[in-house]
VMD Tcl script that draws the C-alpha trace (Angstrom):
set ca {
  {-15.07 2.90 9.79}
  {-13.19 1.20 7.19}
  {-9.61 1.54 9.40}
  {-11.92 -0.03 12.27}
  {-13.09 -3.24 10.05}
  {-9.57 -3.87 9.19}
  {-8.32 -4.07 12.60}
  {-11.13 -6.14 13.74}
  {-10.48 -8.23 10.89}
  {-6.57 -8.41 12.09}
  {-7.52 -9.45 15.74}
  {-9.96 -12.02 14.32}
  {-7.60 -13.41 12.00}
  {-4.58 -13.37 14.74}
  {-6.89 -14.85 17.43}
  {-7.87 -17.88 14.99}
  {-4.25 -18.47 13.80}
  {-2.24 -21.69 15.22}
  {1.48 -20.60 16.51}
  {2.44 -22.49 13.82}
  {0.59 -20.30 11.39}
  {1.63 -17.14 12.96}
  {5.47 -18.41 12.76}
  {4.82 -19.13 8.93}
  {3.65 -15.34 8.79}
  {6.37 -13.93 10.69}
  {9.04 -15.65 8.89}
  {7.25 -15.64 5.17}
  {7.50 -19.22 4.89}
  {5.07 -21.94 3.66}
  {2.71 -22.75 6.43}
  {2.84 -26.58 5.56}
  {6.90 -26.52 5.80}
  {6.62 -24.62 9.14}
  {4.09 -27.08 10.72}
  {6.06 -30.05 9.50}
  {9.40 -28.40 11.00}
  {7.71 -27.83 14.45}
  {6.66 -31.26 14.65}
  {9.70 -32.61 13.84}
  {11.41 -30.20 16.67}
  {8.77 -31.29 19.08}
  {9.62 -34.89 17.90}
  {13.11 -34.48 19.43}
  {14.77 -33.86 16.01}
  {18.14 -31.57 15.79}
  {18.22 -28.75 13.31}
  {21.13 -30.56 11.52}
  {19.13 -33.50 11.06}
  {16.21 -32.08 9.89}
  {18.10 -29.76 7.25}
  {19.94 -32.88 5.79}
  {17.62 -35.75 6.08}
  {13.87 -34.39 6.35}
  {14.06 -32.10 3.10}
  {10.64 -33.24 1.97}
  {8.86 -32.30 4.88}
  {10.41 -28.86 5.14}
  {10.65 -28.30 1.39}
  {14.50 -28.10 1.63}
  {14.64 -25.43 4.30}
  {18.13 -24.82 5.49}
  {19.65 -24.71 8.93}
  {19.08 -20.64 9.17}
  {15.53 -21.03 8.47}
  {14.94 -23.92 10.87}
  {16.40 -22.36 13.50}
  {14.54 -19.12 12.95}
  {11.40 -21.39 12.97}
  {12.82 -23.00 16.41}
  {13.34 -19.38 18.08}
  {10.33 -17.78 16.87}
  {7.97 -20.60 18.00}
  {9.62 -20.53 21.41}
  {9.23 -16.77 21.55}
  {5.51 -17.25 20.66}
  {5.04 -20.04 23.62}
  {6.52 -17.62 25.81}
  {4.30 -14.86 24.67}
  {1.22 -17.24 25.02}
  {2.24 -18.35 28.39}
  {2.78 -14.92 29.64}
  {-0.56 -13.71 28.01}
  {-2.56 -16.64 30.03}
  {-0.74 -15.12 33.40}
  {-1.90 -11.81 32.63}
  {-5.45 -12.78 31.70}
  {-5.57 -14.76 34.94}
  {-4.35 -12.02 37.27}
  {-6.64 -9.28 35.87}
  {-9.49 -12.04 36.22}
  {-8.84 -12.57 39.72}
  {-8.97 -8.41 40.17}
  {-12.29 -8.54 38.70}
  {-11.24 -6.07 36.00}
  {-11.19 -8.30 33.32}
  {-13.72 -6.87 30.88}
  {-14.76 -8.38 27.27}
  {-12.75 -5.47 25.43}
  {-9.70 -5.85 27.50}
  {-9.60 -9.47 26.73}
  {-10.05 -9.14 23.26}
  {-7.31 -6.57 23.22}
  {-4.88 -8.87 25.19}
  {-5.78 -12.05 23.03}
  {-4.98 -9.72 19.84}
  {-1.56 -8.46 20.55}
  {1.29 -10.24 18.92}
  {4.26 -8.80 20.94}
  {5.44 -8.95 24.46}
  {5.82 -5.13 24.57}
  {2.07 -4.41 23.70}
  {1.09 -7.08 26.10}
  {2.86 -5.69 28.94}
  {1.53 -2.14 28.11}
  {-1.87 -3.30 28.27}
  {-1.19 -5.17 31.72}
  {0.64 -2.35 33.14}
  {-2.45 -0.51 34.96}
  {-3.34 -3.65 36.45}
  {-0.01 -5.07 37.59}
  {0.48 -5.24 41.40}
  {2.34 -1.97 42.54}
  {4.83 -0.96 45.08}
  {3.63 2.02 46.99}
  {4.02 5.13 44.51}
  {2.75 8.84 44.78}
  {-0.40 7.94 42.91}
  {-1.15 4.98 45.03}
  {-0.71 7.16 48.47}
  {-3.27 9.83 46.58}
  {-5.77 7.22 46.04}
  {-5.51 5.73 49.78}
  {-6.21 9.62 50.62}
  {-9.54 9.52 48.69}
  {-8.18 11.80 45.69}
  {-9.33 9.29 42.92}
  {-12.57 11.01 42.42}
  {-10.97 14.56 42.00}
  {-8.55 12.95 39.71}
  {-11.42 11.61 37.62}
  {-13.20 14.87 37.58}
  {-10.42 16.96 36.66}
  {-9.14 14.52 33.98}
  {-12.46 14.82 32.46}
  {-11.79 18.21 31.89}
  {-15.40 19.28 32.10}
  {-14.79 21.47 35.18}
  {-13.26 25.02 35.20}
  {-12.91 26.04 38.94}
  {-10.99 23.18 40.27}
  {-9.75 24.87 43.18}
  {-13.60 24.84 44.37}
  {-13.92 21.37 43.95}
  {-10.69 20.49 45.49}
  {-11.52 22.04 48.87}
  {-14.24 19.35 49.41}
  {-11.20 16.83 49.61}
  {-9.07 18.78 52.18}
  {-9.04 16.80 55.89}
  {-6.21 15.74 58.05}
  {-4.33 13.55 55.62}
  {-4.75 16.33 52.78}
  {-4.39 19.73 54.64}
  {-4.38 22.00 51.68}
  {-6.19 22.83 48.28}
  {-2.66 22.26 46.81}
  {-1.95 19.08 48.20}
  {-5.22 17.90 46.84}
  {-4.31 19.16 43.53}
  {-0.89 17.65 43.71}
  {-2.29 14.37 44.79}
  {-4.80 14.38 41.70}
  {-1.92 15.35 39.17}
  {0.13 12.40 40.84}
  {-3.01 10.03 39.86}
  {-3.23 11.55 36.53}
  {0.44 11.41 36.00}
  {0.83 7.72 36.71}
  {-2.75 7.00 34.50}
  {-0.92 8.76 31.65}
  {2.29 7.00 31.84}
  {0.33 3.67 31.83}
  {-1.81 4.54 28.99}
  {-1.23 2.13 26.11}
  {-1.75 4.31 23.26}
  {0.60 6.93 24.95}
  {3.08 4.67 25.50}
  {3.14 3.72 21.91}
  {3.17 7.23 20.74}
  {6.09 8.05 22.72}
  {7.77 4.80 22.03}
  {7.61 5.65 18.39}
  {9.19 9.11 18.88}
  {11.89 7.39 20.66}
  {12.37 4.89 17.79}
  {12.70 7.82 15.59}
  {14.25 10.39 17.22}
  {16.13 9.48 20.49}
  {19.48 10.43 20.91}
  {22.06 8.57 22.92}
  {24.25 10.90 24.70}
  {27.65 9.90 26.62}
  {29.72 12.36 28.95}
  {32.71 11.72 31.00}
  {32.01 11.54 34.59}
  {33.95 14.20 36.99}
  {37.62 13.51 37.34}
  {37.57 10.30 35.32}
  {39.32 12.11 32.28}
  {42.56 10.30 32.77}
  {41.32 6.87 34.18}
  {39.13 6.82 30.96}
  {41.36 7.87 28.32}
  {40.85 4.74 26.11}
  {37.08 5.90 26.04}
  {37.88 9.61 24.91}
  {35.77 9.31 22.02}
  {32.82 9.21 23.95}
  {33.84 12.05 26.42}
  {31.23 14.12 25.06}
  {29.04 12.18 22.42}
  {25.58 12.44 20.97}
  {24.09 10.43 17.97}
  {20.64 9.39 16.74}
  {20.06 5.80 18.79}
  {18.85 4.36 15.46}
  {22.31 4.94 13.58}
  {24.69 3.98 16.38}
  {26.77 1.03 15.05}
  {26.92 -2.06 17.55}
  {30.64 -1.95 18.23}
  {30.11 1.95 19.12}
  {27.32 1.15 21.40}
  {28.85 -1.71 23.29}
  {32.15 0.64 23.68}
  {29.81 3.32 25.10}
  {28.06 0.67 27.39}
  {31.57 -0.63 28.69}
  {32.52 2.84 29.70}
  {29.53 3.43 31.58}
  {29.78 -0.08 33.34}
  {33.03 0.90 34.23}
  {31.92 4.07 35.82}
  {33.80 6.45 33.16}
  {30.97 7.58 31.19}
  {27.14 8.91 31.99}
  {24.90 7.86 29.49}
  {21.13 8.56 28.52}
  {18.79 8.06 25.85}
  {15.91 10.55 24.87}
  {14.06 12.43 22.28}
  {13.27 16.06 22.43}
  {11.23 16.88 25.78}
  {8.98 19.46 24.22}
  {8.12 17.05 21.22}
  {7.19 14.24 23.53}
  {4.97 16.16 25.99}
  {3.27 18.14 23.03}
  {2.29 14.34 21.53}
  {0.69 13.65 24.87}
  {-1.08 16.96 25.19}
  {-2.58 16.17 21.74}
  {-4.04 12.82 23.04}
  {-5.14 14.12 26.46}
  {-5.94 17.81 26.30}
  {-9.68 18.39 25.03}
  {-11.57 20.46 27.91}
  {-12.11 23.41 29.94}
  {-9.34 25.73 30.78}
  {-9.10 25.30 34.31}
  {-9.15 21.55 34.38}
  {-6.51 21.63 31.19}
  {-3.98 23.45 33.13}
  {-3.91 20.81 35.77}
  {-3.84 17.82 33.15}
  {-1.08 19.45 31.40}
  {0.95 19.65 34.47}
  {0.53 16.15 35.07}
  {1.39 15.31 31.27}
  {4.88 16.90 31.86}
  {5.14 15.37 35.43}
  {4.11 11.91 34.10}
  {6.55 12.43 31.01}
  {9.71 13.48 33.03}
  {9.12 11.17 36.23}
  {7.67 8.30 34.99}
  {7.19 7.53 31.16}
  {10.56 8.92 30.15}
  {12.52 6.70 32.50}
  {10.56 3.69 31.59}
  {11.22 3.93 28.11}
  {14.67 5.27 28.37}
  {15.18 1.68 30.36}
  {13.23 -0.23 27.70}
  {15.42 1.44 24.59}
  {18.31 0.84 26.68}
  {17.96 -2.70 26.80}
  {16.42 -3.09 23.18}
  {19.57 -1.10 21.99}
  {21.85 -3.21 23.73}
  {19.96 -6.52 22.91}
  {20.42 -5.24 19.12}
  {23.83 -4.67 19.63}
  {24.55 -7.87 21.24}
  {22.82 -9.81 18.52}
  {25.07 -7.88 16.23}
  {28.45 -8.77 17.81}
  {26.95 -12.28 18.52}
  {26.50 -12.49 14.75}
  {30.06 -11.46 13.83}
  {31.49 -13.97 16.53}
  {29.12 -16.56 14.98}
  {30.27 -16.03 11.57}
  {33.87 -16.05 12.46}
  {33.84 -18.86 14.48}
  {32.08 -20.98 11.86}
  {34.75 -19.70 9.27}
  {37.58 -20.88 11.69}
  {36.06 -24.21 12.76}
  {35.65 -24.81 8.84}
  {39.34 -23.69 8.05}
  {41.06 -26.26 5.80}
  {42.57 -29.18 7.24}
  {46.02 -30.77 6.54}
  {44.38 -34.43 7.12}
  {45.85 -37.48 8.62}
  {49.55 -36.68 8.25}
  {52.60 -36.92 10.48}
  {53.29 -33.56 12.08}
  {55.99 -31.96 14.23}
  {54.64 -29.14 15.96}
  {56.64 -26.29 18.11}
  {55.21 -24.06 20.48}
  {58.10 -21.53 20.07}
  {59.68 -19.61 23.01}
  {62.95 -17.55 23.73}
  {64.06 -18.12 27.40}
  {62.02 -21.38 28.22}
  {62.79 -22.55 24.77}
  {60.67 -24.18 22.12}
  {58.78 -27.00 22.87}
  {58.62 -29.71 20.08}
  {56.05 -32.79 19.63}
  {55.86 -35.28 17.20}
  {52.35 -36.70 16.28}
  {51.26 -39.57 14.27}
  {48.77 -39.36 11.58}
  {45.77 -39.73 13.95}
  {47.23 -37.02 16.31}
  {48.68 -39.38 19.00}
  {51.73 -37.99 20.67}
  {54.78 -39.94 19.74}
  {57.66 -37.90 21.60}
  {58.44 -34.38 22.94}
  {61.45 -32.31 23.47}
  {62.80 -28.83 24.15}
  {65.19 -26.98 21.87}
  {67.00 -23.63 22.16}
  {67.53 -21.35 19.25}
  {67.80 -18.04 20.79}
  {70.71 -18.69 22.92}
  {74.26 -19.84 22.25}
  {75.29 -21.35 18.84}
  {75.97 -24.63 20.50}
  {72.66 -24.94 21.42}
  {71.37 -23.78 18.29}
  {73.28 -26.59 16.28}
  {72.03 -29.09 18.92}
  {68.54 -27.77 17.79}
  {69.32 -28.41 14.37}
  {70.18 -31.88 15.01}
  {67.23 -32.83 17.49}
  {64.73 -31.33 14.49}
  {66.52 -33.33 11.78}
  {66.68 -36.29 13.71}
  {62.87 -36.34 14.84}
  {61.89 -35.61 11.62}
  {63.78 -38.61 9.78}
  {62.87 -41.02 13.10}
  {59.04 -40.47 12.91}
  {58.69 -39.78 8.91}
  {57.22 -35.93 9.49}
  {55.18 -35.10 6.60}
  {54.61 -31.49 7.88}
  {55.78 -28.83 10.33}
  {53.36 -26.98 12.56}
  {54.92 -23.61 14.21}
  {52.70 -21.43 16.77}
  {52.45 -17.83 15.60}
  {53.01 -16.28 19.13}
  {56.27 -14.95 21.03}
  {59.54 -16.21 18.57}
  {57.19 -17.50 16.01}
  {58.71 -15.62 13.52}
  {62.36 -16.56 14.36}
  {61.35 -20.10 14.73}
  {60.05 -20.32 11.19}
  {63.22 -18.68 10.03}
  {65.56 -21.30 11.79}
  {63.23 -24.27 10.45}
  {63.33 -22.90 6.80}
  {67.02 -22.50 6.89}
  {67.08 -26.25 7.62}
  {65.68 -27.25 4.15}
  {63.94 -30.32 5.40}
  {61.76 -30.30 2.21}
  {58.67 -30.37 4.49}
  {55.54 -28.17 4.21}
  {55.70 -25.45 7.13}
  {52.49 -23.97 8.40}
  {52.09 -20.99 10.78}
  {49.39 -21.79 13.00}
  {47.27 -19.68 15.50}
  {47.88 -19.96 19.10}
  {44.85 -18.42 20.22}
  {43.26 -20.33 22.87}
  {46.13 -23.07 23.17}
  {47.00 -21.90 26.46}
  {43.31 -22.56 27.66}
  {43.30 -25.70 26.27}
  {46.60 -26.84 27.47}
  {45.42 -26.08 31.20}
  {41.99 -27.71 30.58}
  {40.64 -30.61 32.43}
  {40.54 -32.71 29.10}
  {44.29 -31.82 28.37}
  {45.12 -33.16 32.01}
  {43.20 -36.26 31.42}
  {44.86 -36.81 28.25}
  {48.38 -35.72 29.25}
  {48.47 -36.00 33.04}
  {52.28 -36.32 32.99}
  {53.11 -33.54 30.51}
  {53.88 -29.73 31.11}
  {51.13 -27.23 29.99}
  {53.60 -26.26 26.95}
  {53.90 -29.69 25.80}
  {50.09 -29.96 25.60}
  {50.06 -26.33 24.02}
  {52.38 -27.96 21.40}
  {50.17 -30.89 20.78}
  {47.23 -28.85 20.17}
  {48.91 -26.56 17.50}
  {49.99 -29.58 15.82}
  {46.13 -31.09 16.00}
  {44.92 -27.52 14.77}
  {46.91 -27.96 11.40}
  {45.90 -31.52 10.86}
  {42.03 -30.71 11.91}
  {40.79 -27.26 12.89}
  {37.36 -28.64 13.97}
  {38.11 -31.50 15.98}
  {40.73 -29.58 18.04}
  {39.03 -26.36 18.43}
  {35.87 -27.85 19.92}
  {37.61 -28.59 23.08}
  {38.17 -24.86 23.80}
  {35.56 -22.42 24.98}
  {34.87 -20.34 21.71}
  {35.00 -17.06 23.89}
  {38.78 -17.67 24.27}
  {39.39 -18.05 20.61}
  {39.54 -14.62 19.91}
  {37.61 -14.15 16.95}
  {34.91 -11.59 18.37}
  {34.44 -8.10 19.66}
  {33.22 -7.25 22.81}
  {32.24 -10.84 23.58}
  {32.40 -10.24 27.27}
  {29.82 -7.52 26.99}
  {27.05 -9.38 25.51}
  {24.42 -11.54 26.84}
  {26.41 -14.48 28.00}
  {23.45 -16.89 27.76}
  {22.60 -15.88 23.90}
  {26.37 -16.05 23.03}
  {26.86 -19.37 24.43}
  {23.52 -20.74 22.76}
  {24.68 -19.31 19.51}
  {28.27 -20.52 19.53}
  {27.07 -23.98 20.61}
  {24.59 -23.90 17.62}
  {27.71 -22.73 15.40}
  {29.77 -25.57 16.36}
  {26.88 -28.48 16.27}
  {26.24 -27.03 12.69}
  {29.94 -27.33 11.60}
  {30.58 -30.66 13.39}
  {27.67 -32.06 11.51}
  {28.40 -30.43 8.23}
  {31.80 -32.04 8.15}
  {31.05 -35.51 9.60}
  {32.88 -37.39 12.41}
  {35.08 -40.35 12.22}
  {33.53 -42.84 15.04}
  {36.40 -44.41 15.53}
  {39.18 -41.61 16.04}
  {36.80 -38.69 17.40}
  {37.25 -37.34 20.75}
  {34.14 -37.33 23.38}
  {34.42 -33.46 23.09}
  {33.99 -33.88 19.26}
  {31.31 -36.76 19.73}
  {29.08 -34.82 22.12}
  {28.21 -32.07 19.30}
  {26.98 -34.70 16.89}
  {22.92 -34.54 15.99}
  {21.27 -36.58 18.94}
  {24.19 -37.46 21.02}
  {25.64 -35.06 24.02}
  {28.03 -35.37 26.51}
  {26.43 -38.61 28.23}
  {26.35 -40.49 25.06}
  {29.43 -39.47 23.53}
  {31.34 -40.42 26.70}
  {29.49 -43.75 26.44}
  {30.71 -44.30 22.76}
  {34.21 -43.59 23.69}
  {33.98 -46.17 26.56}
  {32.42 -48.85 24.25}
  {35.12 -48.24 21.93}
  {37.89 -48.50 24.19}
  {36.15 -51.74 25.59}
  {35.22 -53.49 22.33}
  {37.63 -52.35 19.90}
  {36.89 -50.17 16.83}
  {33.05 -50.02 15.35}
  {32.81 -52.04 12.28}
  {29.30 -50.86 11.28}
  {26.85 -48.17 12.18}
  {24.46 -50.70 13.32}
  {26.95 -51.42 16.44}
  {26.04 -47.94 17.65}
  {22.78 -49.63 19.11}
  {24.96 -51.69 21.22}
  {26.22 -48.50 23.33}
  {24.54 -48.34 26.51}
  {21.78 -45.74 26.53}
  {21.85 -45.02 22.97}
  {18.27 -45.71 21.77}
  {16.46 -45.57 18.82}
  {15.92 -41.85 18.43}
  {19.50 -41.02 19.25}
  {20.70 -43.45 16.31}
  {18.36 -42.13 13.98}
  {19.58 -38.43 14.85}
  {23.25 -39.44 14.97}
  {23.96 -42.31 12.64}
  {24.19 -40.18 9.23}
  {26.82 -37.80 10.65}
  {29.08 -40.76 11.82}
  {31.55 -42.31 9.88}
  {33.65 -45.43 9.70}
  {36.57 -46.00 7.54}
  {37.05 -49.25 6.16}
  {33.54 -50.62 7.09}
  {32.09 -53.60 5.56}
  {29.36 -51.48 4.43}
  {30.90 -48.62 2.22}
  {27.80 -46.80 3.09}
  {28.82 -46.18 6.58}
  {31.65 -44.32 5.59}
  {29.11 -42.05 3.88}
  {26.63 -39.48 4.71}
  {23.78 -41.65 3.41}
  {21.40 -42.19 6.41}
  {21.05 -46.03 7.29}
  {17.25 -45.73 6.72}
  {17.88 -45.35 2.86}
  {20.57 -48.43 2.91}
  {17.76 -50.42 1.30}
  {17.02 -47.65 -1.15}
  {20.81 -47.73 -2.29}
  {20.75 -51.40 -2.48}
  {17.70 -51.32 -4.89}
  {19.54 -48.73 -7.03}
  {22.68 -51.14 -7.21}
  {20.64 -54.10 -7.87}
  {18.59 -52.22 -10.75}
  {21.77 -51.69 -12.68}
  {23.21 -55.07 -11.74}
  {26.08 -54.09 -9.35}
  {26.87 -53.88 -5.87}
  {26.90 -51.08 -3.67}
  {30.63 -50.72 -3.68}
  {30.74 -50.89 -7.42}
  {28.10 -48.18 -7.63}
  {30.17 -46.03 -5.60}
  {33.65 -46.84 -7.67}
  {31.79 -46.64 -11.11}
  {30.41 -43.27 -12.37}
  {28.97 -45.09 -15.61}
  {26.59 -47.11 -13.29}
  {25.48 -43.98 -11.45}
  {24.82 -42.37 -14.53}
  {22.38 -45.15 -15.45}
  {20.20 -44.13 -12.45}
  {17.08 -41.91 -12.99}
  {16.14 -40.67 -9.30}
  {12.43 -40.06 -10.63}
  {11.88 -43.79 -10.44}
  {12.64 -43.79 -7.10}
  {10.17 -41.04 -5.49}
  {7.79 -42.25 -2.95}
  {5.48 -40.60 -0.32}
  {8.54 -40.16 2.20}
  {11.50 -40.03 -0.47}
  {11.50 -37.13 -2.85}
  {14.09 -35.71 -5.31}
  {15.94 -33.65 -3.00}
  {17.06 -36.72 -0.61}
  {17.59 -38.84 -3.77}
  {20.01 -36.23 -5.37}
  {21.84 -36.09 -2.11}
  {22.26 -39.77 -2.02}
  {23.57 -39.60 -5.53}
  {25.92 -36.49 -4.78}
  {27.18 -38.52 -1.67}
  {27.65 -42.04 -3.92}
  {30.13 -39.92 -6.15}
  {32.37 -38.74 -3.41}
  {31.32 -40.73 -0.06}
  {32.07 -39.04 3.26}
  {33.51 -36.09 1.23}
  {35.15 -33.20 3.31}
  {33.37 -29.90 2.51}
  {36.10 -27.89 3.75}
  {38.59 -26.36 1.43}
  {42.52 -27.43 0.39}
  {44.96 -26.18 2.84}
  {47.40 -23.80 1.12}
  {51.10 -22.93 2.39}
  {51.54 -19.40 3.28}
  {54.58 -17.59 3.72}
  {55.15 -13.85 5.58}
  {57.42 -11.23 4.14}
  {61.00 -12.02 5.13}
  {61.70 -8.34 5.49}
  {59.56 -7.77 8.79}
  {59.68 -9.27 12.03}
  {58.41 -6.61 14.52}
  {56.30 -3.22 14.01}
  {59.64 -1.20 13.74}
  {60.39 -3.07 10.47}
  {57.21 -1.52 9.00}
  {57.11 1.80 6.93}
  {54.26 3.31 5.14}
  {53.67 2.17 1.54}
  {55.16 -1.59 2.16}
  {53.07 -4.16 0.53}
  {53.12 -7.44 2.41}
  {51.30 -10.79 2.73}
  {48.85 -11.26 5.42}
  {46.32 -13.40 6.99}
  {42.72 -12.39 8.27}
  {42.67 -13.07 12.08}
  {39.44 -11.33 13.25}
  {36.50 -9.87 11.36}
  {34.50 -7.25 13.25}
  {31.62 -4.80 12.36}
  {34.48 -1.98 11.51}
  {36.72 -3.79 9.62}
  {39.13 -6.99 9.54}
  {42.02 -7.62 11.65}
  {45.26 -8.97 9.77}
  {48.29 -10.87 10.80}
  {51.51 -9.65 8.70}
  {53.77 -11.23 10.94}
  {55.22 -8.66 13.29}
  {53.66 -10.04 16.50}
  {50.83 -7.44 16.27}
  {47.74 -7.28 14.16}
  {47.09 -4.58 11.87}
  {43.52 -3.04 10.93}
  {42.06 -2.93 7.65}
  {39.02 -0.31 8.32}
  {35.95 -1.28 6.47}
  {36.60 1.97 4.48}
  {39.77 0.25 3.26}
  {38.63 -3.22 2.31}
  {37.66 -2.48 -1.41}
  {37.31 0.11 -4.00}
  {33.56 0.31 -3.08}
  {31.35 0.94 -0.28}
  {31.13 -2.08 2.06}
  {28.52 -2.45 4.69}
  {29.55 -5.50 6.04}
  {33.38 -6.78 5.88}
  {32.21 -10.48 5.81}
  {31.27 -9.30 2.10}
  {34.88 -8.89 1.37}
  {37.09 -11.06 3.76}
  {37.01 -14.30 5.36}
  {38.68 -15.75 8.44}
  {42.12 -17.07 7.80}
  {41.85 -15.75 4.35}
  {45.48 -14.89 2.74}
  {45.38 -11.44 1.70}
  {47.70 -8.61 0.41}
  {47.73 -5.32 2.05}
  {49.61 -2.08 2.23}
  {50.72 -0.07 5.38}
  {49.22 3.05 5.61}
  {50.47 4.03 9.14}
  {52.39 2.79 11.95}
  {51.94 4.44 15.39}
  {54.23 2.66 17.84}
  {53.17 4.54 21.08}
  {49.58 3.35 20.62}
  {50.47 0.08 18.95}
  {48.27 0.34 15.99}
  {49.02 -0.45 12.58}
  {46.52 0.68 9.72}
  {46.31 -1.08 6.62}
  {44.59 -0.95 3.33}
  {43.58 -3.77 0.73}
  {42.95 -0.90 -1.82}
  {46.07 -1.62 -3.48}
}
mol new
graphics top color blue
foreach p $ca { graphics top sphere $p radius 0.5 }
foreach p [lrange $ca 0 end-1] q [lrange $ca 1 end] { graphics top cylinder $p $q radius 0.2 }
display resetview
């Protein structure tokens, strides 16, 4: 009885909770913080804005927690919406009993809800519905009660034109019982629990597909507990299945499943029990197992998708927050052999000054001319740094430039996605009369100056920092990557007078339309001199201004706070601080001794607490600070140019280019990345490669194996 009371209490508590309280319980967060966060989200506030400027309301929840609240709340709204539709459907059928209503109102997962609805769900014609139409449901009820021993005698009563024999009557009754068993919520949960603990995923090569599917050889005769299969392996299996190479199945031991159902349903006289036992096995094999196999197929795929998307999102965040060179004049080279190297010169704002083509791999005369061209461009445009794409002919171009001894910092830059940008609409709009290779060179140079500002123009899936990105749910992937881009853009902040519309669209509260309006206003009226001018931009109303203003920077503005992360709503507070110490806001920023006089406790109000005040003081110390690290020069080992130059035992410099669940790929300067398997990342067990390495991290690696035929390079960081 005690267990019953607990169940009733759980139902009562759940039914009495608001969605906000249920979110708080699920995420183990403070209920008031969650309720305030949901109110802000419903009021149109963005995740970055809430995390940065509403810390008092949320008790300083971070972006990850706020996003989790947003996602969980939406799932609960979807659950309640589905619950209402199900209640209405069953009520219209006249089958909604008080007990069923209580059950439906108490469940807190979509799976449980659908299980309860399954017996009442409108069906297409099934073997059971056909048997019911033939009048066999009373026979099925009688046998299922298991109070009769001579079932054949009873079945004779149901023989007619539509049911010619006793065997047909019993078969129809079993069909009805099989469907009833497969739709029983408790039975489904019992078998679901078995699937969770003991299901095995197996894959076998389809007949005649051995040669065509050679890359899936590891999965030609594969079996592993489903709960232990890592995401990358499951996605590989599913890709093999989608390509028609592998046959895949998921199931636990059949006898174990049937035994569980028999313990639940067998409870009477032998004659009836025999028929019910036959219905149980048929119901499991024909209905319940395929249904749950589909469910666990989707569930495991969703889980693998989320893990792959998480890895992609982590990598993208690291890439977008890569150290920038900053506003310096850059000469950028897109290397090439036969067609030459495209060279561009960019000013400190990334504007194209000139472009040229040089040839370094043909005749000595052409190489001499290339030398003169590069020297002239460096001097004429007062170049500060040189960027070279790391693709084809990248190492040769790097060697050529180093031999010129120009006295400029030289950087190898990833070309991933540059070709996508150069053929894009945004590139064509900016450089309508330039070749795609020139646009690509511009992108390489701008990536060095500010990776974030340039990479937002490219579909993240084209940047090449994920695993199986084309196999995962594309909507979930896009939503996740858009969230990462938005988070990074707002974390760094955006220059209002130089940012492209593509960058501005990710600023909190803006979007493509307002970003375009800002750029158009800037072009027509000149540079912004204050944040307040944003209010004159067409269709940029008070809410958008509130959400966006704190993330936009104006260098050289009359009010120095316009070039900081201090929100305009707090300008009066900062001015009060300055007045209290007898200074101007500009002096307060310049002089640390003045800031030390400020006691934040004095400025606490109902709407402004210590978290916000500490943020303001930190911002006054370094207004508009860039959270990204400083860029460091990196050089590959001069001994290696191609895989053939490698041998086991070599220790080389490398750059991490991609991180997956099974390890990290490292560029060692041979046009082909090597793999540091997760087991080779450190002299300890590593469950997540991100615990050890970060994207674009400079590392030292040792060559373990070089397989030129399979184009594989195995590396280790355990040096």
